[in-house]
Structure formats: structure tokens, C-alpha cells
N, C-alpha and C positions, 0 to 999 in steps of 0.2 A: 471440635476436638482440639485441645491445645497442642502446640508444637512440642515434639519430644525434646526433653532437656538432657544435656550431657552431664555425666557425673552423678547419676542417680544412685549408683552403688557406693559412692564415696562415703566413708564413715559407717558402712554397713558391714558388720563382722559377727563372728561367733560370740565375742565378749559382750556385745550390747544386745544380743538376742535376735539379730536379723537373719543370721545364717545358722543352720542346724549343724551339729557335729555329725549327724548321719548323712549329710549332703543335701543340697538344695536350700530353699528359703523357709523360714518359719512364717506363721500367719502375720506376725509383726513385720517381718521383712517384706512380705508381699504388700501389706497395707502401705508401708513407707515408699516402696517403689511406685505403686499405683498413684499415690498422692503426688510424688515428684514429677512423674512423667505423663500421667493421664492414661496409663495403660490399664489393662484388665487382667493381670496375672491371676491364675487360679491355682488351687492346691493340686498336688499330683493325683493322677487317676489310675491307681494300680489295678483297679477292677476290670479294665478293658474299655474299649471304645475307640473312636476316631482320634481323640487327643493323645491317647497312649500310643497308638500305632504311629502317629506322626512324630511324637517325641522320640520314640525308640529309633525311628529311621534317621532323624536328625542327629541324635547322639551317636549312632553307629558311624556316621560320617566324621564326627569329632574324634572318635576312637582311631579312625584311619589317619586323620590329620595330625593327631598328637600321640604317636606311639609310646612316648615316655609315660604319659598319663594313663594310657591303656594298659600298660604293664603293671602299674602301681595299684594294688588293691585298695589303698587308702586315699587315692586321688579323689577330688570332688566329683569328677566326671563318673568314676566307677561307683561312688557312693550314691549319686543321684540316680544312676541307672538301676541300682539295687532297689532304691526306694520306689521307683516306678515299676519294678519287677520286669525289666527288659531282658 
């Protein structure tokens, strides 16, 4: 497995189709990050399962760490949690 590269998100935004307005990454964004870093990002799993449980637990920690984002219903954190149905 290749070493992780820094700056994988650089140049990845809503305008070029990498990030979704609903929160999270689009399929194009996941492909781009995977190609740059060698990671294996997958689409959200709102139906349930271990990945959903793990993501919801991690993002709950982010909500505690960043109370300003937790209060804003339009923050990327809140949008992603909605998309995952946390």
C-alpha cells in the first residue's frame, strides 16, 4: 500500500463536484481521494451496520469537540450526519 499523501482534499470542492451540497463527498470526490491517497473510501451506509455505527460514534465526538458546528444546522458535520441518518 502506498504511503498516505498530504493535501488530498486540496482543490476538492462543491463547485468541481467533489463535495456534495448535502454534506459529505460525491462518488467523484471519493474516487479522487482514493486515487491520491490509496485509501478505500466508501459511500455512506444509512441502512445500518457496523460502518454506520462507527461513523455515528466518531461524528458524535466531533459534535462535542466543535460546538459551533454542532449548533449550526447547515454545517458540513450536521449535513453528513443527516445523510448517514445518525
